[in-house]
All heavy atoms as TSV, in Angstrom:
chain	resi	resn	atom	element	x	y	z
A	1	MET	N	N	89.558	100.312	131.745
A	1	MET	CA	C	90.944	100.124	131.913
A	1	MET	C	C	91.657	101.473	132.147
A	1	MET	O	O	91.431	102.413	131.417
A	1	MET	CB	C	91.569	99.503	130.655
A	1	MET	CG	C	90.987	98.172	130.289
A	1	MET	SD	S	91.491	96.868	131.352
A	1	MET	CE	C	90.426	95.569	130.872
A	2	THR	N	N	92.465	101.499	133.181
A	2	THR	CA	C	93.263	102.712	133.361
A	2	THR	C	C	94.505	102.701	132.531
A	2	THR	O	O	94.952	103.728	132.070
A	2	THR	CB	C	93.660	102.842	134.895
A	2	THR	OG1	O	94.415	101.716	135.298
A	2	THR	CG2	C	92.462	103.027	135.758
A	3	THR	N	N	95.094	101.536	132.332
A	3	THR	CA	C	96.326	101.380	131.571
A	3	THR	C	C	96.244	100.085	130.750
A	3	THR	O	O	95.780	99.077	131.256
A	3	THR	CB	C	97.546	101.294	132.473
A	3	THR	OG1	O	97.566	102.501	133.270
A	3	THR	CG2	C	98.807	101.260	131.665
A	4	TYR	N	N	96.599	100.225	129.518
A	4	TYR	CA	C	96.772	98.946	128.743
A	4	TYR	C	C	97.851	99.201	127.653
A	4	TYR	O	O	98.014	100.293	127.206
A	4	TYR	CB	C	95.507	98.514	128.110
A	4	TYR	CG	C	94.863	99.403	127.112
A	4	TYR	CD1	C	95.129	99.337	125.785
A	4	TYR	CD2	C	93.987	100.429	127.568
A	4	TYR	CE1	C	94.568	100.158	124.832
A	4	TYR	CE2	C	93.393	101.303	126.608
A	4	TYR	CZ	C	93.672	101.165	125.258
A	4	TYR	OH	O	93.157	102.013	124.385
A	5	LYS	N	N	98.579	98.143	127.408
A	5	LYS	CA	C	99.583	98.173	126.373
A	5	LYS	C	C	99.499	96.931	125.534
A	5	LYS	O	O	99.519	95.840	126.067
A	5	LYS	CB	C	100.975	98.311	127.046
A	5	LYS	CG	C	102.142	98.382	126.038
A	5	LYS	CD	C	103.473	98.646	126.709
A	5	LYS	CE	C	103.939	97.377	127.419
A	5	LYS	NZ	N	105.327	97.541	127.915
A	6	VAL	N	N	99.358	97.145	124.270
A	6	VAL	CA	C	99.269	95.997	123.354
A	6	VAL	C	C	100.407	96.135	122.313
A	6	VAL	O	O	100.600	97.187	121.741
A	6	VAL	CB	C	97.932	95.970	122.639
A	6	VAL	CG1	C	97.869	94.803	121.641
A	6	VAL	CG2	C	96.751	95.870	123.646
A	7	ILE	N	N	101.114	95.072	122.111
A	7	ILE	CA	C	102.259	95.079	121.206
A	7	ILE	C	C	101.985	93.917	120.189
A	7	ILE	O	O	101.782	92.791	120.575
A	7	ILE	CB	C	103.601	94.804	121.920
A	7	ILE	CG1	C	103.852	95.917	122.914
A	7	ILE	CG2	C	104.738	94.719	120.887
A	7	ILE	CD1	C	105.053	95.689	123.798
A	8	TYR	N	N	102.003	94.266	118.944
A	8	TYR	CA	C	101.856	93.331	117.835
A	8	TYR	C	C	103.289	93.184	117.187
A	8	TYR	O	O	103.855	94.216	116.866
A	8	TYR	CB	C	100.903	93.767	116.784
A	8	TYR	CG	C	99.459	93.883	117.249
A	8	TYR	CD1	C	98.980	95.061	117.713
A	8	TYR	CD2	C	98.632	92.779	117.171
A	8	TYR	CE1	C	97.633	95.212	118.158
A	8	TYR	CE2	C	97.302	92.861	117.616
A	8	TYR	CZ	C	96.846	94.070	118.113
A	8	TYR	OH	O	95.482	94.163	118.526
A	9	GLU	N	N	103.722	91.985	117.027
A	9	GLU	CA	C	105.009	91.743	116.353
A	9	GLU	C	C	104.725	90.920	115.114
A	9	GLU	O	O	104.048	89.892	115.148
A	9	GLU	CB	C	105.969	91.054	117.277
A	9	GLU	CG	C	106.405	91.831	118.503
A	9	GLU	CD	C	107.327	91.092	119.409
A	9	GLU	OE1	O	107.788	89.979	119.055
A	9	GLU	OE2	O	107.554	91.594	120.500
A	10	PHE	N	N	105.218	91.366	113.943
A	10	PHE	CA	C	105.016	90.640	112.732
A	10	PHE	C	C	106.362	90.175	112.203
A	10	PHE	O	O	107.305	90.928	112.143
A	10	PHE	CB	C	104.399	91.583	111.667
A	10	PHE	CG	C	103.024	92.141	112.118
A	10	PHE	CD1	C	102.898	93.273	112.848
A	10	PHE	CD2	C	101.880	91.435	111.794
A	10	PHE	CE1	C	101.651	93.729	113.271
A	10	PHE	CE2	C	100.636	91.885	112.144
A	10	PHE	CZ	C	100.534	93.103	112.868
A	11	GLU	N	N	106.432	88.893	111.853
A	11	GLU	CA	C	107.690	88.341	111.365
A	11	GLU	C	C	107.326	87.612	110.037
A	11	GLU	O	O	106.549	86.631	110.061
A	11	GLU	CB	C	108.292	87.365	112.370
A	11	GLU	CG	C	109.537	86.671	111.897
A	11	GLU	CD	C	110.027	85.638	112.893
A	11	GLU	OE1	O	109.575	85.581	114.002
A	11	GLU	OE2	O	110.958	84.864	112.459
A	12	LYS	N	N	107.908	88.033	108.959
A	12	LYS	CA	C	107.685	87.367	107.709
A	12	LYS	C	C	108.387	86.062	107.665
A	12	LYS	O	O	109.638	85.983	107.836
A	12	LYS	CB	C	108.165	88.278	106.511
A	12	LYS	CG	C	107.888	87.695	105.205
A	12	LYS	CD	C	108.283	88.685	104.060
A	12	LYS	CE	C	107.948	88.046	102.731
A	12	LYS	NZ	N	108.206	88.990	101.641
A	13	ILE	N	N	107.684	85.004	107.423
A	13	ILE	CA	C	108.222	83.670	107.352
A	13	ILE	C	C	108.612	83.328	105.882
A	13	ILE	O	O	109.677	82.856	105.621
A	13	ILE	CB	C	107.248	82.558	107.873
A	13	ILE	CG1	C	106.819	82.906	109.344
A	13	ILE	CG2	C	107.799	81.202	107.827
A	13	ILE	CD1	C	107.924	82.956	110.318
A	14	ASN	N	N	107.653	83.606	105.013
A	14	ASN	CA	C	107.938	83.417	103.554
A	14	ASN	C	C	106.941	84.355	102.843
A	14	ASN	O	O	106.315	85.180	103.455
A	14	ASN	CB	C	107.839	81.974	103.135
A	14	ASN	CG	C	106.490	81.333	103.446
A	14	ASN	OD1	O	105.439	81.952	103.261
A	14	ASN	ND2	N	106.492	80.090	103.948
A	15	ASN	N	N	106.813	84.160	101.517
A	15	ASN	CA	C	105.940	85.067	100.731
A	15	ASN	C	C	104.472	84.976	101.094
A	15	ASN	O	O	103.731	85.866	100.767
A	15	ASN	CB	C	106.120	84.830	99.220
A	15	ASN	CG	C	107.452	85.341	98.768
A	15	ASN	OD1	O	108.028	86.281	99.350
A	15	ASN	ND2	N	107.960	84.827	97.664
A	16	THR	N	N	104.034	83.869	101.713
A	16	THR	CA	C	102.617	83.728	102.004
A	16	THR	C	C	102.270	83.588	103.482
A	16	THR	O	O	101.166	83.472	103.875
A	16	THR	CB	C	102.068	82.483	101.297
A	16	THR	OG1	O	102.782	81.319	101.790
A	16	THR	CG2	C	102.158	82.601	99.782
A	17	THR	N	N	103.328	83.612	104.336
A	17	THR	CA	C	103.141	83.376	105.782
A	17	THR	C	C	103.815	84.449	106.625
A	17	THR	O	O	104.954	84.738	106.365
A	17	THR	CB	C	103.679	81.983	106.188
A	17	THR	OG1	O	103.096	81.000	105.374
A	17	THR	CG2	C	103.361	81.674	107.649
A	18	THR	N	N	103.066	84.960	107.537
A	18	THR	CA	C	103.597	85.910	108.529
A	18	THR	C	C	103.259	85.434	109.929
A	18	THR	O	O	102.114	85.074	110.188
A	18	THR	CB	C	102.976	87.304	108.302
A	18	THR	OG1	O	103.311	87.753	106.979
A	18	THR	CG2	C	103.585	88.321	109.319
A	19	LYS	N	N	104.240	85.415	110.805
A	19	LYS	CA	C	104.009	85.056	112.225
A	19	LYS	C	C	103.597	86.326	112.919
A	19	LYS	O	O	104.285	87.346	112.829
A	19	LYS	CB	C	105.284	84.449	112.827
A	19	LYS	CG	C	105.180	84.124	114.258
A	19	LYS	CD	C	106.487	83.593	114.827
A	19	LYS	CE	C	106.452	83.444	116.317
A	19	LYS	NZ	N	107.777	82.980	116.832
A	20	ILE	N	N	102.471	86.249	113.670
A	20	ILE	CA	C	102.013	87.382	114.454
A	20	ILE	C	C	102.020	87.010	115.961
A	20	ILE	O	O	101.466	86.024	116.328
A	20	ILE	CB	C	100.516	87.788	114.095
A	20	ILE	CG1	C	100.409	88.070	112.571
A	20	ILE	CG2	C	100.060	88.942	114.889
A	20	ILE	CD1	C	99.007	88.241	112.084
A	21	THR	N	N	102.725	87.830	116.717
A	21	THR	CA	C	102.755	87.657	118.195
A	21	THR	C	C	102.017	88.829	118.790
A	21	THR	O	O	102.269	89.989	118.472
A	21	THR	CB	C	104.213	87.639	118.660
A	21	THR	OG1	O	104.908	86.604	117.966
A	21	THR	CG2	C	104.260	87.339	120.108
A	22	TYR	N	N	101.140	88.532	119.707
A	22	TYR	CA	C	100.318	89.493	120.408
A	22	TYR	C	C	100.620	89.486	121.870
A	22	TYR	O	O	100.447	88.461	122.516
A	22	TYR	CB	C	98.822	89.139	120.120
A	22	TYR	CG	C	97.782	89.951	120.856
A	22	TYR	CD1	C	97.251	91.045	120.285
A	22	TYR	CD2	C	97.329	89.523	122.139
A	22	TYR	CE1	C	96.242	91.823	120.928
A	22	TYR	CE2	C	96.307	90.283	122.780
A	22	TYR	CZ	C	95.817	91.394	122.148
A	22	TYR	OH	O	94.812	92.122	122.843
A	23	ASN	N	N	101.130	90.575	122.387
A	23	ASN	CA	C	101.418	90.699	123.825
A	23	ASN	C	C	100.581	91.883	124.412
A	23	ASN	O	O	100.537	92.969	123.849
A	23	ASN	CB	C	102.870	90.954	124.138
A	23	ASN	CG	C	103.758	89.812	123.759
A	23	ASN	OD1	O	103.569	88.729	124.265
A	23	ASN	ND2	N	104.679	89.980	122.838
A	24	ALA	N	N	99.899	91.617	125.506
A	24	ALA	CA	C	99.001	92.636	126.096
A	24	ALA	C	C	99.172	92.665	127.611
A	24	ALA	O	O	99.240	91.607	128.258
A	24	ALA	CB	C	97.568	92.412	125.694
A	25	ASP	N	N	99.235	93.898	128.148
A	25	ASP	CA	C	99.222	94.067	129.583
A	25	ASP	C	C	98.016	95.029	129.864
A	25	ASP	O	O	97.917	96.089	129.273
A	25	ASP	CB	C	100.497	94.773	130.051
A	25	ASP	CG	C	101.747	93.870	129.943
A	25	ASP	OD1	O	101.564	92.684	130.330
A	25	ASP	OD2	O	102.769	94.377	129.507
A	26	TYR	N	N	97.154	94.584	130.773
A	26	TYR	CA	C	95.961	95.352	131.124
A	26	TYR	C	C	95.941	95.601	132.578
A	26	TYR	O	O	96.229	94.678	133.416
A	26	TYR	CB	C	94.694	94.606	130.758
A	26	TYR	CG	C	94.535	94.348	129.278
A	26	TYR	CD1	C	94.884	93.115	128.743
A	26	TYR	CD2	C	94.002	95.289	128.423
A	26	TYR	CE1	C	94.721	92.845	127.403
A	26	TYR	CE2	C	93.810	95.040	127.060
A	26	TYR	CZ	C	94.228	93.808	126.543
A	26	TYR	OH	O	94.066	93.490	125.213
A	27	ILE	N	N	95.595	96.805	133.004
A	27	ILE	CA	C	95.367	97.111	134.414
A	27	ILE	C	C	93.967	97.637	134.582
A	27	ILE	O	O	93.661	98.778	134.182
A	27	ILE	CB	C	96.363	98.150	134.943
A	27	ILE	CG1	C	97.830	97.644	134.772
A	27	ILE	CG2	C	96.073	98.469	136.430
A	27	ILE	CD1	C	98.888	98.645	135.102
A	28	PRO	N	N	93.049	96.830	135.082
A	28	PRO	CA	C	91.626	97.270	135.181
A	28	PRO	C	C	91.407	98.234	136.316
A	28	PRO	O	O	92.261	98.341	137.261
A	28	PRO	CB	C	90.877	95.932	135.442
A	28	PRO	CG	C	91.911	95.079	136.091
A	28	PRO	CD	C	93.238	95.468	135.486
A	29	VAL	N	N	90.306	98.968	136.285
A	29	VAL	CA	C	90.002	99.951	137.310
A	29	VAL	C	C	89.679	99.225	138.630
A	29	VAL	O	O	90.019	99.679	139.660
A	29	VAL	CB	C	88.808	100.827	136.880
A	29	VAL	CG1	C	88.355	101.812	137.964
A	29	VAL	CG2	C	89.145	101.572	135.563
A	30	GLY	N	N	89.003	98.120	138.531
A	30	GLY	CA	C	88.615	97.349	139.721
A	30	GLY	C	C	88.879	95.880	139.522
A	30	GLY	O	O	89.579	95.488	138.594
A	31	ASN	N	N	88.263	95.058	140.334
A	31	ASN	CA	C	88.350	93.613	140.188
A	31	ASN	C	C	87.490	93.170	139.079
A	31	ASN	O	O	86.383	93.631	138.894
A	31	ASN	CB	C	87.945	92.938	141.543
A	31	ASN	CG	C	88.938	93.217	142.634
A	31	ASN	OD1	O	90.081	93.386	142.347
A	31	ASN	ND2	N	88.452	93.159	143.847
A	32	ILE	N	N	87.974	92.176	138.393
A	32	ILE	CA	C	87.211	91.493	137.320
A	32	ILE	C	C	86.867	90.120	137.730
A	32	ILE	O	O	87.758	89.345	138.091
A	32	ILE	CB	C	87.999	91.502	136.000
A	32	ILE	CG1	C	88.360	92.925	135.569
A	32	ILE	CG2	C	87.166	90.764	134.894
A	32	ILE	CD1	C	89.262	92.985	134.364
A	33	PRO	N	N	85.559	89.753	137.701
A	33	PRO	CA	C	85.198	88.381	138.084
A	33	PRO	C	C	85.935	87.342	137.194
A	33	PRO	O	O	86.097	87.586	135.985
A	33	PRO	CB	C	83.683	88.349	137.860
A	33	PRO	CG	C	83.251	89.746	137.905
A	33	PRO	CD	C	84.438	90.561	137.399
A	34	LYS	N	N	86.335	86.248	137.807
A	34	LYS	CA	C	87.071	85.207	136.978
A	34	LYS	C	C	86.281	84.714	135.817
A	34	LYS	O	O	86.833	84.429	134.755
A	34	LYS	CB	C	87.424	84.068	137.921
A	34	LYS	CG	C	88.568	84.376	138.862
A	34	LYS	CD	C	88.961	83.196	139.685
A	34	LYS	CE	C	90.077	83.604	140.674
A	34	LYS	NZ	N	90.547	82.447	141.449
A	35	PHE	N	N	84.944	84.618	135.939
A	35	PHE	CA	C	84.167	84.072	134.803
A	35	PHE	C	C	84.282	85.032	133.628
A	35	PHE	O	O	84.284	84.591	132.477
A	35	PHE	CB	C	82.716	83.828	135.200
A	35	PHE	CG	C	81.851	85.042	135.319
A	35	PHE	CD1	C	81.117	85.505	134.185
A	35	PHE	CD2	C	81.734	85.738	136.503
A	35	PHE	CE1	C	80.319	86.640	134.308
A	35	PHE	CE2	C	80.960	86.874	136.589
A	35	PHE	CZ	C	80.230	87.275	135.484
A	36	LEU	N	N	84.390	86.371	133.829
A	36	LEU	CA	C	84.542	87.258	132.719
A	36	LEU	C	C	85.911	87.129	132.079
A	36	LEU	O	O	86.055	87.132	130.810
A	36	LEU	CB	C	84.350	88.718	133.201
A	36	LEU	CG	C	82.896	89.153	133.445
A	36	LEU	CD1	C	82.916	90.594	133.959
A	36	LEU	CD2	C	82.083	89.019	132.200
A	37	ILE	N	N	86.920	86.946	132.908
A	37	ILE	CA	C	88.289	86.749	132.402
A	37	ILE	C	C	88.284	85.511	131.545
A	37	ILE	O	O	88.872	85.476	130.422
A	37	ILE	CB	C	89.294	86.687	133.520
A	37	ILE	CG1	C	89.396	88.082	134.207
A	37	ILE	CG2	C	90.655	86.302	133.011
A	37	ILE	CD1	C	90.224	88.067	135.453
A	38	LYS	N	N	87.768	84.409	132.106
A	38	LYS	CA	C	87.763	83.151	131.351
A	38	LYS	C	C	86.938	83.172	130.086
A	38	LYS	O	O	87.264	82.452	129.149
A	38	LYS	CB	C	87.225	82.005	132.286
A	38	LYS	CG	C	88.182	81.670	133.412
A	38	LYS	CD	C	87.649	80.590	134.309
A	38	LYS	CE	C	88.612	80.215	135.390
A	38	LYS	NZ	N	88.131	79.128	136.242
A	39	SER	N	N	85.929	84.047	130.046
A	39	SER	CA	C	85.151	84.140	128.832
A	39	SER	C	C	85.893	84.924	127.705
A	39	SER	O	O	85.558	84.775	126.585
A	39	SER	CB	C	83.783	84.833	129.073
A	39	SER	OG	O	83.998	86.227	129.387
A	40	TRP	N	N	86.893	85.695	128.088
A	40	TRP	CA	C	87.630	86.484	127.132
A	40	TRP	C	C	88.930	85.793	126.690
A	40	TRP	O	O	89.330	85.807	125.537
A	40	TRP	CB	C	87.876	87.880	127.643
A	40	TRP	CG	C	88.825	88.711	126.838
A	40	TRP	CD1	C	90.084	89.092	127.172
A	40	TRP	CD2	C	88.650	89.208	125.506
A	40	TRP	NE1	N	90.682	89.823	126.146
A	40	TRP	CE2	C	89.798	89.891	125.129
A	40	TRP	CE3	C	87.605	89.161	124.589
A	40	TRP	CZ2	C	89.946	90.521	123.888
A	40	TRP	CZ3	C	87.745	89.792	123.362
A	40	TRP	CH2	C	88.900	90.438	123.009
A	41	PHE	N	N	89.735	85.309	127.668
A	41	PHE	CA	C	91.007	84.722	127.403
A	41	PHE	C	C	90.933	83.238	127.264
A	41	PHE	O	O	90.227	82.614	128.016
A	41	PHE	CB	C	92.025	85.082	128.537
A	41	PHE	CG	C	92.367	86.542	128.542
A	41	PHE	CD1	C	91.849	87.430	129.462
A	41	PHE	CD2	C	93.297	87.076	127.673
A	41	PHE	CE1	C	92.195	88.718	129.474
A	41	PHE	CE2	C	93.626	88.376	127.649
A	41	PHE	CZ	C	93.057	89.219	128.619
A	42	PRO	N	N	91.621	82.640	126.362
A	42	PRO	CA	C	92.503	83.180	125.370
A	42	PRO	C	C	91.803	83.513	124.023
A	42	PRO	O	O	92.403	83.984	123.085
A	42	PRO	CB	C	93.588	82.116	125.169
A	42	PRO	CG	C	92.823	80.883	125.337
A	42	PRO	CD	C	91.762	81.120	126.354
A	43	LYS	N	N	90.491	83.162	123.921
A	43	LYS	CA	C	89.828	83.250	122.642
A	43	LYS	C	C	89.685	84.698	122.110
A	43	LYS	O	O	89.784	84.960	120.911
A	43	LYS	CB	C	88.442	82.602	122.707
A	43	LYS	CG	C	88.523	81.121	122.878
A	43	LYS	CD	C	87.137	80.519	122.906
A	43	LYS	CE	C	87.301	78.995	123.106
A	43	LYS	NZ	N	86.026	78.340	123.100
A	44	GLY	N	N	89.553	85.680	123.035
A	44	GLY	CA	C	89.392	87.087	122.585
A	44	GLY	C	C	90.616	87.566	121.812
A	44	GLY	O	O	90.553	88.008	120.674
A	45	PRO	N	N	91.852	87.488	122.404
A	45	PRO	CA	C	93.052	87.890	121.690
A	45	PRO	C	C	93.283	87.038	120.365
A	45	PRO	O	O	93.753	87.610	119.428
A	45	PRO	CB	C	94.169	87.650	122.706
A	45	PRO	CG	C	93.485	87.818	123.998
A	45	PRO	CD	C	92.120	87.262	123.846
A	46	ILE	N	N	92.949	85.769	120.461
A	46	ILE	CA	C	93.130	84.938	119.289
A	46	ILE	C	C	92.252	85.429	118.121
A	46	ILE	O	O	92.683	85.487	116.974
A	46	ILE	CB	C	92.801	83.426	119.617
A	46	ILE	CG1	C	93.881	82.898	120.525
A	46	ILE	CG2	C	92.698	82.615	118.329
A	46	ILE	CD1	C	93.536	81.506	121.099
A	47	LYS	N	N	91.015	85.844	118.413
A	47	LYS	CA	C	90.145	86.355	117.372
A	47	LYS	C	C	90.702	87.648	116.788
A	47	LYS	O	O	90.692	87.840	115.587
A	47	LYS	CB	C	88.750	86.754	117.958
A	47	LYS	CG	C	87.852	85.598	118.109
A	47	LYS	CD	C	86.490	86.069	118.627
A	47	LYS	CE	C	85.454	85.005	118.507
A	47	LYS	NZ	N	84.123	85.518	118.992
A	48	ILE	N	N	91.296	88.537	117.603
A	48	ILE	CA	C	91.885	89.772	117.118
A	48	ILE	C	C	93.049	89.482	116.171
A	48	ILE	O	O	93.080	90.009	115.042
A	48	ILE	CB	C	92.384	90.648	118.302
A	48	ILE	CG1	C	91.182	91.124	119.116
A	48	ILE	CG2	C	93.219	91.790	117.805
A	48	ILE	CD1	C	91.575	91.838	120.402
A	49	VAL	N	N	93.932	88.600	116.600
A	49	VAL	CA	C	95.100	88.227	115.772
A	49	VAL	C	C	94.630	87.498	114.506
A	49	VAL	O	O	95.180	87.759	113.399
A	49	VAL	CB	C	96.134	87.436	116.552
A	49	VAL	CG1	C	97.234	86.926	115.670
A	49	VAL	CG2	C	96.689	88.300	117.716
A	50	SER	N	N	93.671	86.675	114.608
A	50	SER	CA	C	93.137	85.932	113.427
A	50	SER	C	C	92.599	86.902	112.365
A	50	SER	O	O	92.829	86.767	111.170
A	50	SER	CB	C	92.111	84.927	113.811
A	50	SER	OG	O	92.635	83.914	114.612
A	51	LYS	N	N	91.896	87.901	112.825
A	51	LYS	CA	C	91.308	88.895	111.926
A	51	LYS	C	C	92.478	89.682	111.260
A	51	LYS	O	O	92.385	90.030	110.098
A	51	LYS	CB	C	90.367	89.857	112.639
A	51	LYS	CG	C	89.055	89.179	112.946
A	51	LYS	CD	C	88.101	90.151	113.679
A	51	LYS	CE	C	86.826	89.422	113.995
A	51	LYS	NZ	N	85.878	90.294	114.720
A	52	LEU	N	N	93.507	90.040	112.067
A	52	LEU	CA	C	94.683	90.712	111.433
A	52	LEU	C	C	95.270	89.851	110.379
A	52	LEU	O	O	95.660	90.287	109.335
A	52	LEU	CB	C	95.674	91.078	112.484
A	52	LEU	CG	C	95.384	92.225	113.424
A	52	LEU	CD1	C	96.460	92.302	114.506
A	52	LEU	CD2	C	95.350	93.517	112.633
A	53	GLY	N	N	95.456	88.541	110.732
A	53	GLY	CA	C	96.085	87.623	109.815
A	53	GLY	C	C	95.288	87.353	108.541
A	53	GLY	O	O	95.855	86.995	107.531
A	54	SER	N	N	93.958	87.500	108.655
A	54	SER	CA	C	93.132	87.222	107.446
A	54	SER	C	C	93.145	88.341	106.446
A	54	SER	O	O	92.665	88.238	105.321
A	54	SER	CB	C	91.716	86.919	107.907
A	54	SER	OG	O	91.070	88.076	108.431
A	55	ARG	N	N	93.638	89.489	106.824
A	55	ARG	CA	C	93.718	90.639	105.906
A	55	ARG	C	C	94.933	90.481	105.013
A	55	ARG	O	O	96.017	90.190	105.456
A	55	ARG	CB	C	93.828	91.971	106.680
A	55	ARG	CG	C	92.628	92.216	107.556
A	55	ARG	CD	C	92.804	93.543	108.270
A	55	ARG	NE	N	91.772	93.719	109.253
A	55	ARG	CZ	C	90.610	94.285	109.045
A	55	ARG	NH1	N	90.346	94.766	107.833
A	55	ARG	NH2	N	89.752	94.442	110.005
A	56	SER	N	N	94.712	90.588	103.729
A	56	SER	CA	C	95.850	90.428	102.830
A	56	SER	C	C	96.026	91.720	102.045
A	56	SER	O	O	95.170	92.561	101.923
A	56	SER	CB	C	95.593	89.284	101.874
A	56	SER	OG	O	94.476	89.606	101.011
A	57	GLN	N	N	97.286	91.906	101.614
A	57	GLN	CA	C	97.612	93.081	100.822
A	57	GLN	C	C	97.728	92.721	99.375
A	57	GLN	O	O	98.218	91.644	99.034
A	57	GLN	CB	C	98.931	93.676	101.321
A	57	GLN	CG	C	98.860	94.221	102.690
A	57	GLN	CD	C	100.162	94.847	103.085
A	57	GLN	OE1	O	101.158	94.814	102.378
A	57	GLN	NE2	N	100.195	95.414	104.258
A	58	SER	N	N	97.232	93.565	98.506
A	58	SER	CA	C	97.338	93.277	97.075
A	58	SER	C	C	98.599	93.804	96.477
A	58	SER	O	O	99.173	94.727	96.906
A	58	SER	CB	C	96.146	93.863	96.331
A	58	SER	OG	O	94.971	93.388	96.888
């Protein structure tokens, strides 16, 4: 990737719930085959956000 920007937004809903919004812009060096894109999106970003959401603070 020559350029990428990822923005995570966290919004506290209540004492046990936080809304996480994940926005990403990627500019690849070359063309990416559609099958690779389909293998990553949307499950790849969902996994990242899910892992963030599963971390708790004591």
